[in-house]
N, CA, C and O of each residue as an XYZ file, in Angstrom:
908
protein
N     136.023     33.895    178.524
C     134.644     34.347    178.312
C     133.818     33.157    177.831
O     134.221     32.493    176.876
N     132.690     32.866    178.450
C     131.849     31.747    178.052
C     131.016     32.116    176.841
O     130.901     33.291    176.494
N     130.431     31.107    176.192
C     129.607     31.356    175.018
C     128.342     32.122    175.397
O     127.801     32.869    174.581
N     127.862     31.940    176.643
C     126.654     32.652    177.074
C     126.930     34.127    177.317
O     126.075     34.975    177.060
N     128.150     34.439    177.824
C     128.486     35.822    178.166
C     128.584     36.688    176.922
O     128.189     37.854    176.958
N     129.097     36.154    175.829
C     129.336     36.973    174.630
C     128.043     37.542    174.047
O     127.967     38.738    173.763
N     127.007     36.678    173.863
C     125.767     37.244    173.327
C     125.190     38.337    174.209
O     124.657     39.321    173.698
N     125.286     38.184    175.523
C     124.740     39.180    176.445
C     125.493     40.504    176.283
O     124.879     41.566    176.186
N     126.854     40.430    176.254
C     127.650     41.645    176.099
C     127.404     42.280    174.736
O     127.381     43.504    174.608
N     127.223     41.455    173.736
C     126.976     41.975    172.384
C     125.642     42.714    172.341
O     125.520     43.771    171.721
N     124.646     42.137    173.012
C     123.341     42.790    173.037
C     123.419     44.132    173.763
O     122.798     45.113    173.354
N     124.193     44.154    174.846
C     124.363     45.413    175.595
C     125.036     46.464    174.720
O     124.638     47.629    174.713
N     126.069     46.034    173.974
C     126.785     46.952    173.088
C     125.861     47.497    172.009
O     125.855     48.695    171.726
N     125.074     46.594    171.407
C     124.161     47.017    170.349
C     123.097     47.973    170.880
O     122.732     48.944    170.217
N     122.611     47.688    172.075
C     121.629     48.587    172.682
C     122.227     49.958    172.962
O     121.579     50.988    172.779
N     123.485     49.945    173.413
C     124.175     51.205    173.683
C     124.360     52.021    172.421
O     124.122     53.229    172.421
N     124.786     51.366    171.332
C     124.966     52.059    170.057
C     123.646     52.589    169.530
O     123.590     53.693    168.988
N     122.582     51.812    169.685
C     121.270     52.241    169.215
C     120.773     53.452    169.987
O     120.016     54.272    169.467
N     121.210     53.549    171.235
C     120.735     54.666    172.079
C     121.477     55.961    171.817
O     121.017     57.028    172.224
N     122.633     55.888    171.136
C     123.443     57.093    170.930
C     122.692     58.205    170.204
O     122.737     59.348    170.658
N     121.990     57.917    169.075
C     121.267     59.010    168.415
C     120.221     59.650    169.310
O     120.027     60.865    169.284
N     119.535     58.808    170.119
C     118.531     59.353    171.021
C     119.175     60.233    172.080
O     118.628     61.276    172.439
N     120.337     59.818    172.584
C     121.047     60.610    173.601
C     121.497     61.934    173.016
O     121.370     62.983    173.649
N     122.031     61.876    171.782
C     122.472     63.113    171.132
C     121.291     64.038    170.887
O     121.385     65.252    171.065
N     120.167     63.437    170.472
C     118.974     64.244    170.241
C     118.461     64.878    171.515
O     118.046     66.037    171.518
N     118.491     64.121    172.595
C     118.037     64.649    173.884
C     118.942     65.779    174.355
O     118.479     66.781    174.901
N     120.257     65.598    174.131
C     121.211     66.634    174.533
C     120.960     67.914    173.742
O     120.973     69.012    174.299
N     120.730     67.761    172.429
C     120.467     68.930    171.593
C     119.175     69.620    172.022
O     119.082     70.847    172.013
N     118.170     68.806    172.400
C     116.899     69.369    172.843
C     117.067     70.175    174.122
O     116.517     71.268    174.252
N     117.831     69.630    175.068
C     118.074     70.332    176.326
C     118.878     71.607    176.076
O     118.589     72.657    176.650
N     119.883     71.504    175.219
C     120.701     72.672    174.904
C     119.870     73.724    174.186
O     119.993     74.918    174.458
N     119.013     73.266    173.254
C     118.140     74.204    172.553
C     117.215     74.918    173.514
O     116.981     76.119    173.378
N     116.688     74.190    174.484
C     115.820     74.790    175.490
C     116.585     75.823    176.312
O     116.062     76.890    176.633
N     117.834     75.489    176.646
C     118.654     76.436    177.394
C     118.920     77.701    176.603
O     118.921     78.800    177.159
N     119.148     77.549    175.301
C     119.423     78.707    174.452
C     118.201     79.592    174.283
O     118.318     80.817    174.327
N     117.022     78.990    174.090
C     115.824     79.809    173.947
C     115.491     80.515    175.258
O     115.004     81.646    175.255
N     115.757     79.839    176.387
C     115.560     80.487    177.677
C     116.508     81.667    177.848
O     116.123     82.732    178.330
N     117.753     81.453    177.441
C     118.758     82.517    177.495
C     118.349     83.685    176.617
O     118.480     84.845    177.010
N     117.852     83.373    175.425
C     117.449     84.410    174.475
C     116.239     85.181    174.987
O     116.141     86.394    174.797
N     115.323     84.475    175.635
C     114.163     85.154    176.208
C     114.572     86.163    177.270
O     114.058     87.281    177.310
N     115.497     85.762    178.126
C     115.990     86.679    179.164
C     116.715     87.872    178.543
O     116.555     89.009    178.986
N     117.517     87.595    177.506
C     118.273     88.666    176.845
C     117.339     89.659    176.165
O     117.565     90.867    176.234
N     116.288     89.160    175.507
C     115.356     90.065    174.825
C     114.573     90.892    175.831
O     114.377     92.089    175.622
N     114.124     90.277    176.916
C     113.395     91.018    177.947
C     114.260     92.133    178.535
O     113.800     93.260    178.721
N     115.517     91.801    178.823
C     116.417     92.782    179.419
C     116.710     93.927    178.455
O     116.716     95.093    178.847
N     116.953     93.583    177.183
C     117.241     94.607    176.175
C     116.049     95.545    176.000
O     116.218     96.763    175.940
N     114.852     94.981    175.919
C     113.653     95.793    175.728
C     113.365     96.656    176.957
O     112.910     97.792    176.821
N     113.622     96.133    178.139
C     113.447     96.935    179.359
C     114.351     98.166    179.333
O     113.933     99.265    179.695
N     115.579     97.966    178.906
C     116.531     99.083    178.887
C     116.155    100.125    177.839
O     116.254    101.327    178.086
N     115.722     99.660    176.666
C     115.396    100.589    175.592
C     114.022    101.230    175.771
O     113.717    102.236    175.131
N     113.197    100.652    176.636
C     111.881    101.232    176.908
C     111.960    102.404    177.880
O     110.995    103.155    178.022
N     113.091    102.565    178.547
C     113.277    103.709    179.451
C     113.219    104.988    178.624
O     113.925    105.089    177.621
N     112.404    105.964    179.006
C     112.292    107.209    178.234
C     113.663    107.835    177.941
O     114.473    108.047    178.843
N     113.894    108.118    176.679
C     115.138    108.757    176.266
C     116.282    107.806    175.988
O     117.360    108.251    175.592
N     116.084    106.497    176.183
C     117.186    105.536    176.062
C     117.731    105.455    174.636
O     118.946    105.456    174.441
N     116.863    105.388    173.657
C     117.321    105.310    172.267
C     118.144    106.546    171.894
O     119.233    106.437    171.331
N     117.604    107.716    172.218
C     118.282    108.956    171.830
C     119.596    109.143    172.586
O     120.547    109.708    172.045
N     119.653    108.674    173.827
C     120.843    108.890    174.658
C     122.042    108.077    174.201
O     123.181    108.435    174.498
N     121.801    106.991    173.483
C     122.899    106.124    173.037
C     123.135    106.312    171.548
O     122.324    105.855    170.743
N     124.228    106.976    171.153
C     124.506    107.202    169.732
C     124.574    105.923    168.911
O     124.354    105.947    167.700
N     124.878    104.806    169.566
C     125.001    103.539    168.837
C     123.653    103.030    168.339
O     123.605    102.256    167.382
N     122.551    103.452    168.973
C     121.232    102.974    168.564
C     120.267    104.125    168.275
O     119.080    103.892    168.047
N     120.756    105.343    168.282
C     119.883    106.501    168.079
C     119.180    106.429    166.719
O     119.811    106.143    165.702
N     117.875    106.690    166.712
C     117.080    106.672    165.496
C     117.246    108.011    164.779
O     117.085    109.071    165.383
N     117.570    107.953    163.485
C     117.763    109.165    162.687
C     116.747    109.221    161.555
O     116.137    108.210    161.205
N     116.572    110.401    160.992
C     115.698    110.554    159.837
C     116.248    109.751    158.661
O     117.463    109.687    158.475
N     115.367    109.135    157.863
C     115.852    108.408    156.689
C     116.449    109.376    155.686
O     115.941    110.482    155.502
N     117.523    108.960    155.041
C     118.220    109.817    154.089
C     118.041    109.279    152.671
O     118.547    108.207    152.342
N     117.336    110.011    151.852
C     117.160    109.623    150.463
C     118.480    109.792    149.732
O     119.061    110.877    149.736
N     118.958    108.721    149.102
C     120.212    108.797    148.362
C     121.436    108.576    149.218
O     122.553    108.583    148.701
N     121.257    108.377    150.538
C     122.401    108.132    151.405
C     122.950    109.404    152.003
O     122.645    110.506    151.547
N     123.770    109.241    153.037
C     124.300    110.402    153.765
C     125.198    111.260    152.897
O     125.344    112.455    153.154
N     125.816    110.662    151.854
C     126.736    111.428    151.014
C     126.059    112.179    149.898
O     126.704    112.987    149.231
N     124.760    111.941    149.664
C     124.042    112.622    148.594
C     123.764    114.068    148.988
O     123.951    114.459    150.140
N     123.314    114.857    148.011
C     122.995    116.256    148.277
C     121.878    116.373    149.307
O     121.955    117.183    150.230
N     120.824    115.542    149.140
C     119.717    115.602    150.086
C     120.145    115.111    151.464
O     119.704    115.630    152.489
N     121.014    114.100    151.468
C     121.526    113.608    152.740
C     122.327    114.677    153.453
O     122.218    114.838    154.668
N     123.127    115.403    152.700
C     123.931    116.474    153.288
C     123.038    117.592    153.833
O     123.315    118.169    154.884
N     121.950    117.888    153.089
C     121.017    118.924    153.545
C     120.374    118.529    154.874
O     120.276    119.340    155.795
N     119.934    117.254    154.958
C     119.312    116.798    156.200
C     120.299    116.777    157.353
O     119.969    117.175    158.470
N     121.512    116.312    157.078
C     122.527    116.290    158.134
C     122.816    117.698    158.625
O     122.945    117.932    159.827
N     122.917    118.639    157.686
C     123.169    120.023    158.066
C     122.006    120.572    158.883
O     122.205    121.292    159.862
N     120.789    120.223    158.468
C     119.611    120.673    159.201
C     119.599    120.128    160.613
O     119.209    120.832    161.544
N     120.022    118.878    160.790
C     120.073    118.284    162.122
C     121.095    119.000    162.984
O     120.857    119.258    164.164
N     122.255    119.326    162.375
C     123.298    120.025    163.121
C     122.819    121.400    163.567
O     123.218    121.882    164.627
N     121.970    122.033    162.767
C     121.474    123.372    163.107
C     120.283    123.322    164.057
O     119.792    124.362    164.497
N     119.820    122.118    164.371
C     118.693    121.980    165.279
C     117.341    122.072    164.603
O     116.314    122.105    165.282
N     117.318    122.116    163.254
C     116.055    122.264    162.547
C     115.200    121.000    162.599
O     113.972    121.075    162.560
N     115.841    119.857    162.687
C     115.093    118.592    162.711
C     115.262    117.849    164.034
O     114.777    116.726    164.172
N     115.932    118.445    164.996
C     116.222    117.741    166.241
C     114.953    117.364    166.989
O     114.881    116.286    167.578
N     113.950    118.240    166.973
C     112.700    117.937    167.650
C     112.040    116.703    167.070
O     111.511    115.873    167.809
N     112.066    116.574    165.740
C     111.484    115.403    165.082
C     112.309    114.156    165.386
O     111.758    113.082    165.626
N     113.625    114.304    165.375
C     114.496    113.160    165.665
C     114.223    112.612    167.059
O     114.168    111.397    167.252
N     114.054    113.490    168.016
C     113.746    113.036    169.376
C     112.410    112.292    169.426
O     112.264    111.308    170.151
N     111.454    112.765    168.661
C     110.158    112.100    168.618
C     110.284    110.688    168.046
O     109.622    109.762    168.515
N     111.126    110.530    167.045
C     111.344    109.201    166.462
C     111.905    108.246    167.512
O     111.493    107.089    167.595
N     112.829    108.731    168.293
C     113.438    107.904    169.341
C     112.452    107.598    170.457
O     112.450    106.500    171.013
N     111.609    108.582    170.784
C     110.581    108.348    171.801
C     109.599    107.278    171.316
O     109.165    106.427    172.092
N     109.256    107.330    170.028
C     108.330    106.344    169.461
C     108.942    104.947    169.493
O     108.250    103.968    169.772
N     110.241    104.856    169.206
C     110.929    103.558    169.254
C     110.914    103.007    170.676
O     110.751    101.804    170.880
N     111.083    103.886    171.650
C     111.039    103.463    173.048
C     109.663    102.939    173.448
O     109.554    101.960    174.186
N     108.619    103.595    172.959
C     107.263    103.130    173.242
C     107.012    101.762    172.613
O     106.358    100.906    173.208
N     107.539    101.564    171.403
C     107.398    100.268    170.731
C     108.137     99.180    171.506
O     107.629     98.071    171.667
N     109.338     99.503    171.986
C     110.119     98.534    172.763
C     109.374     98.124    174.030
O     109.448     96.975    174.465
N     108.663     99.070    174.606
C     107.919     98.796    175.847
C     106.833     97.748    175.627
O     106.496     96.992    176.538
N     106.286     97.706    174.407
C     105.183     96.791    174.105
C     105.643     95.537    173.359
O     104.820     94.684    173.026
N     106.935     95.415    173.093
C     107.413     94.387    172.155
C     107.781     93.043    172.784
O     108.111     92.110    172.052
N     107.738     92.911    174.097
C     108.138     91.633    174.708
C     107.351     90.439    174.163
O     107.957     89.428    173.809
N     106.025     90.526    174.084
C     105.283     89.379    173.546
C     105.653     89.053    172.104
O     105.638     87.889    171.703
N     105.984     90.073    171.330
C     106.380     89.874    169.931
C     107.654     89.043    169.854
O     107.732     88.090    169.079
N     108.644     89.401    170.650
C     109.915     88.678    170.631
C     109.780     87.304    171.268
O     110.380     86.340    170.792
N     109.009     87.203    172.326
C     108.816     85.903    172.973
C     108.135     84.921    172.024
O     108.478     83.739    172.000
N     107.170     85.408    171.242
C     106.474     84.540    170.292
C     107.430     84.050    169.215
O     107.390     82.880    168.834
N     108.292     84.938    168.721
C     109.266     84.546    167.692
C     110.281     83.551    168.255
O     110.672     82.602    167.576
N     110.696     83.773    169.483
C     111.650     82.865    170.126
C     111.019     81.488    170.318
O     111.683     80.465    170.151
N     109.742     81.467    170.668
C     109.048     80.204    170.881
C     108.925     79.357    169.632
O     108.731     78.145    169.723
N     109.035     79.978    168.463
C     108.915     79.247    167.196
C     110.261     78.774    166.655
O     110.308     78.090    165.632
N     111.349     79.127    167.326
C     112.674     78.798    166.807
C     112.900     77.296    166.725
O     112.551     76.546    167.635
N     113.490     76.878    165.618
C     114.005     75.518    165.480
C     115.509     75.657    165.340
O     116.005     76.069    164.291
N     116.229     75.318    166.382
C     117.666     75.547    166.396
C     118.379     74.434    165.634
O     118.669     73.371    166.182
N     118.652     74.703    164.364
C     119.219     73.682    163.484
C     120.696     73.425    163.764
O     121.179     72.312    163.558
N     121.402     74.422    164.222
C     122.841     74.282    164.451
C     123.155     74.665    165.884
O     123.862     75.640    166.134
N     122.631     73.901    166.816
C     122.737     74.244    168.239
C     124.179     74.437    168.705
O     124.463     75.452    169.341
N     125.109     73.510    168.422
C     126.477     73.718    168.925
C     127.110     75.007    168.414
O     127.779     75.711    169.170
N     126.902     75.320    167.129
C     127.470     76.551    166.582
C     126.899     77.779    167.245
O     127.629     78.728    167.533
N     125.599     77.774    167.493
C     124.943     78.907    168.149
C     125.410     79.030    169.590
O     125.632     80.133    170.090
N     125.557     77.890    170.251
C     125.905     77.890    171.671
C     127.303     78.414    171.934
O     127.567     78.942    173.014
N     128.208     78.281    170.967
C     129.589     78.676    171.201
C     129.872     80.131    170.858
O     130.996     80.592    171.053
N     128.885     80.869    170.354
C     129.076     82.288    170.049
C     128.396     83.122    171.129
O     127.282     82.818    171.556
N     129.075     84.170    171.559
C     128.540     84.987    172.656
C     127.165     85.555    172.366
O     126.337     85.665    173.270
N     126.906     85.924    171.095
C     125.594     86.454    170.730
C     124.945     85.562    169.677
O     124.131     86.025    168.878
N     125.308     84.285    169.680
C     124.847     83.360    168.655
C     123.339     83.226    168.569
O     122.781     83.212    167.472
N     122.671     83.127    169.707
C     121.216     82.961    169.705
C     120.526     84.220    169.182
O     119.546     84.131    168.443
N     121.036     85.388    169.563
C     120.449     86.647    169.090
C     120.596     86.775    167.582
O     119.656     87.167    166.891
N     121.779     86.443    167.073
C     122.017     86.527    165.635
C     121.162     85.518    164.885
O     120.663     85.807    163.797
N     120.992     84.330    165.468
C     120.171     83.303    164.837
C     118.718     83.763    164.742
O     118.063     83.568    163.718
N     118.220     84.376    165.817
C     116.850     84.886    165.817
C     116.687     85.957    164.746
O     115.683     85.992    164.034
N     117.682     86.824    164.640
C     117.593     87.896    163.649
C     117.533     87.340    162.220
O     116.761     87.820    161.389
N     118.349     86.333    161.950
C     118.380     85.746    160.603
C     117.105     84.980    160.291
O     116.609     85.024    159.165
N     116.575     84.279    161.281
C     115.450     83.386    161.025
C     114.085     84.048    161.171
O     113.104     83.566    160.605
N     114.009     85.140    161.920
C     112.692     85.726    162.194
C     112.623     87.221    161.899
O     111.732     87.910    162.397
N     113.557     87.729    161.093
C     113.595     89.172    160.823
C     112.306     89.664    160.180
O     111.779     90.708    160.566
N     111.794     88.921    159.201
C     110.579     89.341    158.512
C     109.383     89.401    159.445
O     108.616     90.364    159.427
N     109.228     88.369    160.261
C     108.114     88.326    161.207
C     108.215     89.444    162.232
O     107.221     90.101    162.543
N     109.422     89.660    162.759
C     109.604     90.695    163.769
C     109.348     92.084    163.194
O     108.750     92.935    163.853
N     109.802     92.309    161.969
C     109.572     93.603    161.321
C     108.077     93.854    161.153
O     107.582     94.942    161.448
N     107.363     92.833    160.674
C     105.924     92.972    160.439
C     105.149     93.222    161.729
O     104.192     93.997    161.741
N     105.558     92.574    162.802
C     104.818     92.702    164.065
C     105.244     93.939    164.864
O     104.470     94.457    165.669
N     106.481     94.412    164.637
C     106.932     95.609    165.348
C     106.409     96.882    164.683
O     106.209     97.897    165.351
N     106.190     96.828    163.373
C     105.781     98.028    162.635
C     104.520     98.688    163.199
O     104.521     99.906    163.373
N     103.442     97.949    163.496
C     102.265     98.617    164.069
C     102.551     99.297    165.411
O     101.972    100.339    165.721
N     103.443     98.704    166.199
C     103.810     99.318    167.481
C     104.559    100.624    167.251
O     104.354    101.604    167.966
N     105.428    100.626    166.247
C     106.179    101.837    165.908
C     105.230    102.907    165.380
O     105.319    104.066    165.786
N     104.318    102.531    164.477
C     103.355    103.493    163.939
C     102.523    104.118    165.048
O     102.293    105.327    165.060
N     102.074    103.280    165.982
C     101.289    103.787    167.106
C     102.112    104.767    167.936
O     101.607    105.797    168.382
N     103.383    104.434    168.135
C     104.268    105.318    168.884
C     104.499    106.641    168.169
O     104.513    107.700    168.797
N     104.679    106.579    166.852
C     104.909    107.793    166.064
C     103.697    108.719    166.119
O     103.842    109.940    166.174
N     102.514    108.137    166.104
C     101.291    108.938    166.227
C     101.202    109.548    167.625
O     100.895    110.730    167.778
N     101.473    108.732    168.637
C     101.327    109.179    170.026
C     102.252    110.336    170.366
O     101.849    111.269    171.062
N     103.498    110.284    169.878
C     104.465    111.353    170.208
C     104.364    112.540    169.258
O     105.041    113.551    169.446
N     103.511    112.413    168.229
C     103.332    113.526    167.305
C     104.382    113.626    166.215
O     104.579    114.695    165.637
N     105.058    112.520    165.927
C     106.122    112.556    164.921
C     105.566    112.781    163.514
O     106.128    113.555    162.739
N     104.469    112.109    163.187
C     103.884    112.287    161.860
C     103.375    113.711    161.684
O     103.502    114.304    160.612
N     102.797    114.248    162.751
C     102.330    115.631    162.695
C     103.481    116.606    162.501
O     103.365    117.569    161.742
N     104.598    116.357    163.190
C     105.770    117.224    163.051
C     106.334    117.137    161.636
O     106.769    118.142    161.075
N     106.327    115.937    161.060
C     106.809    115.755    159.688
C     105.936    116.544    158.718
O     106.444    117.199    157.808
N     104.628    116.477    158.917
C     103.706    117.202    158.039
C     103.914    118.718    158.127
O     103.821    119.422    157.122
N     104.192    119.208    159.326
C     104.425    120.644    159.492
C     105.683    121.083    158.747
O     105.702    122.136    158.110
N     106.735    120.262    158.834
C     107.961    120.582    158.113
C     107.705    120.609    156.605
O     108.219    121.471    155.893
N     106.910    119.657    156.134
C     106.618    119.578    154.706
C     105.817    120.799    154.246
O     106.081    121.346    153.176
N     104.835    121.228    155.057
C     104.016    122.383    154.694
C     104.837    123.662    154.638
O     104.537    124.571    153.863
N     105.868    123.725    155.460
C     106.732    124.912    155.487
C     107.774    124.872    154.376
O     108.566    125.803    154.222
N     107.769    123.781    153.597
C     108.785    123.645    152.554
C     110.149    123.398    153.154
O     111.165    123.786    152.578
N     110.180    122.751    154.314
C     111.441    122.536    155.019
C     112.152    121.288    154.516
O     111.824    120.756    153.455
N     113.119    120.831    155.286
C     114.018    119.778    154.839
C     113.326    118.464    154.536
O     113.714    117.761    153.602
N     112.315    118.123    155.306
C     111.642    116.841    155.094
C     111.027    116.765    153.709
O     111.041    115.704    153.085
N     110.486    117.876    153.217
C     109.892    117.894    151.895
C     110.962    117.682    150.827
O     110.734    116.976    149.845
N     112.121    118.291    151.021
C     113.215    118.133    150.066
C     113.639    116.677    149.962
O     113.969    116.200    148.877
N     113.633    115.988    151.060
C     114.077    114.593    151.060
C     112.977    113.626    150.652
O     113.239    112.436    150.479
N     111.744    114.117    150.493
C     110.658    113.256    150.068
C     110.287    112.208    151.088
O     109.963    111.080    150.716
N     110.324    112.546    152.361
C     110.011    111.580    153.410
C     108.496    111.505    153.614
O     107.864    112.502    153.964
N     107.926    110.341    153.398
C     106.497    110.111    153.605
C     106.280    109.415    154.945
O     107.233    108.980    155.592
N     105.017    109.314    155.352
C     104.699    108.577    156.575
C     105.170    107.129    156.453
O     105.737    106.570    157.392
N     104.932    106.532    155.296
C     105.313    105.141    155.069
C     106.825    104.962    155.169
O     107.308    104.034    155.817
N     107.559    105.853    154.527
C     109.022    105.756    154.551
C     109.555    105.975    155.956
O     110.483    105.292    156.390
N     108.971    106.924    156.660
C     109.429    107.216    158.020
C     109.151    106.031    158.949
O     110.019    105.637    159.729
N     107.943    105.464    158.867
C     107.595    104.326    159.719
C     108.481    103.120    159.472
O     108.914    102.448    160.408
N     108.750    102.852    158.184
C     109.604    101.712    157.842
C     111.024    101.926    158.338
O     111.658    100.996    158.838
N     111.525    103.151    158.201
C     112.886    103.452    158.620
C     113.049    103.335    160.135
O     114.029    102.769    160.620
N     112.085    103.872    160.873
C     112.161    103.805    162.341
C     112.073    102.350    162.803
O     112.770    101.953    163.737
N     111.223    101.559    162.157
C     111.103    100.143    162.519
C     112.421     99.414    162.304
O     112.872     98.674    163.178
N     113.041     99.619    161.148
C     114.315     98.952    160.846
C     115.407     99.373    161.823
O     116.167     98.537    162.312
N     115.482    100.674    162.107
C     116.515    101.162    163.021
C     116.264    100.694    164.455
O     117.200    100.384    165.192
N     114.987    100.648    164.838
C     114.656    100.172    166.183
C     115.058     98.703    166.342
O     115.600     98.316    167.378
N     114.792     97.886    165.319
C     115.196     96.483    165.360
C     116.707     96.347    165.463
O     117.215     95.514    166.214
N     117.426     97.175    164.699
C     118.890     97.151    164.785
C     119.341     97.408    166.221
O     120.210     96.714    166.747
N     118.739     98.410    166.841
C     119.108     98.755    168.209
C     118.738     97.665    169.204
O     119.509     97.359    170.113
N     117.565     97.084    169.032
C     117.130     96.021    169.939
C     118.063     94.823    169.850
O     118.466     94.268    170.872
N     118.410     94.420    168.618
C     119.300     93.273    168.470
C     120.710     93.580    168.963
O     121.405     92.686    169.446
N     121.131     94.818    168.847
C     122.442     95.193    169.389
C     122.449     95.011    170.902
O     123.393     94.454    171.463
N     121.405     95.478    171.550
C     121.293     95.333    173.003
C     121.093     93.876    173.395
O     121.628     93.431    174.410
N     120.337     93.136    172.612
C     120.114     91.722    172.912
C     121.420     90.937    172.881
O     121.674     90.102    173.749
N     122.251     91.215    171.866
C     123.540     90.535    171.772
C     124.406     90.811    172.988
O     125.072     89.915    173.509
N     124.389     92.065    173.438
C     125.164     92.445    174.622
C     124.631     91.744    175.870
O     125.400     91.240    176.688
N     123.300     91.720    176.004
C     122.691     91.077    177.168
C     122.935     89.568    177.154
O     123.173     88.968    178.203
N     122.876     88.957    175.979
C     123.140     87.516    175.875
C     124.566     87.204    176.316
O     124.802     86.255    177.065
N     125.514     88.014    175.843
C     126.913     87.799    176.215
C     127.104     87.925    177.723
O     127.860     87.157    178.318
N     126.424     88.889    178.346
C     126.523     89.058    179.799
C     125.980     87.841    180.531
O     126.585     87.372    181.495
N     124.847     87.330    180.080
C     124.237     86.163    180.724
C     125.132     84.936    180.601
O     125.221     84.132    181.529
N     125.792     84.794    179.463
C     126.656     83.635    179.243
C     127.886     83.669    180.155
O     128.379     82.620    180.571
N     128.374     84.856    180.462
C     129.607     84.959    181.246
C     129.346     85.007    182.748
O     130.288     85.066    183.539
N     128.082     84.981    183.143
C     127.738     85.013    184.568
C     127.454     83.594    185.039
O     126.397     83.046    184.726
N     128.371     82.986    185.785
C     128.202     81.592    186.211
C     127.050     81.376    187.172
O     126.665     80.236    187.430
N     126.489     82.465    187.711
C     125.378     82.321    188.643
C     124.052     82.142    187.928
O     123.042     81.810    188.549
N     124.057     82.365    186.603
C     122.831     82.228    185.836
C     122.605     80.772    185.459
O     123.521     80.137    184.936
N     121.427     80.218    185.703
C     121.151     78.811    185.399
C     121.381     78.457    183.953
O     121.915     77.387    183.660
N     120.985     79.346    183.021
C     121.142     79.039    181.597
C     122.605     78.892    181.235
O     122.974     78.013    180.455
N     123.441     79.751    181.801
C     124.877     79.674    181.515
C     125.464     78.374    182.043
O     126.268     77.733    181.366
N     125.067     77.986    183.248
C     125.569     76.735    183.821
C     125.143     75.555    182.960
O     125.914     74.614    182.768
N     123.921     75.600    182.442
C     123.433     74.519    181.590
C     124.258     74.424    180.320
O     124.673     73.334    179.924
N     124.497     75.563    179.677
C     125.275     75.572    178.433
C     126.671     75.035    178.672
O     127.162     74.216    177.894
N     127.319     75.485    179.739
C     128.676     75.050    180.025
C     128.721     73.555    180.327
O     129.639     72.852    179.903
N     127.723     73.080    181.060
C     127.708     71.666    181.421
C     127.587     70.768    180.211
O     128.249     69.734    180.130
N     126.746     71.156    179.272
C     126.531     70.312    178.092
C     127.689     70.406    177.117
O     128.094     69.408    176.520
N     128.226     71.625    176.957
C     129.327     71.804    176.002
C     130.657     71.360    176.564
O     131.620     71.174    175.819
N     130.719     71.190    177.868
C     131.957     70.712    178.491
C     133.013     71.778    178.637
O     134.192     71.446    178.753
N     132.628     73.101    178.636
C     133.622     74.159    178.861
C     133.575     74.649    180.285
O     134.340     75.538    180.658
């Protein structure tokens, strides 16, 4: 090796080492973009499915129920559960699920906006979990999503007559009055349960997209992660 060759090779090596952080950053940026794209598709698909009339009520895993003061094991909880079994509150329960479906129908922009604000701090960890992006969104944007979904839920509850049905039960001295369920408590409960259901469906949809090699986002993730 000549004296001239060594400095040139050394400069190339130093340039290569200097470029490594930029390459890693670029890779993380591309992977992050792939994950947010994947999450956007998963949220759209989940919301489409839950926006179908009757979808929330038809699936016991995401069905919206009346809030139970003191928990299901309390006396009031037992009274409400018994009332539901007897069909006394079933009409109201269906209305709650219909309202959640109406909220899901209008919620795509809400979820897309939250996804657009994501800063994926632990991209490799998120990328290697089947529902990692959905769980990350839930942890990082739960407060924002709850606040923005609540007005949609309230509008849905008014539209389907759920608040009116609750008031009628209260005037009759029925089960809702015993449990002390207010409009505020009912709206908050339906919002929380609807979010639980949406994220459950999102996780499932994300996992499906990841396992389908025909999906561009999945191919991107696999290519970068080397699996």
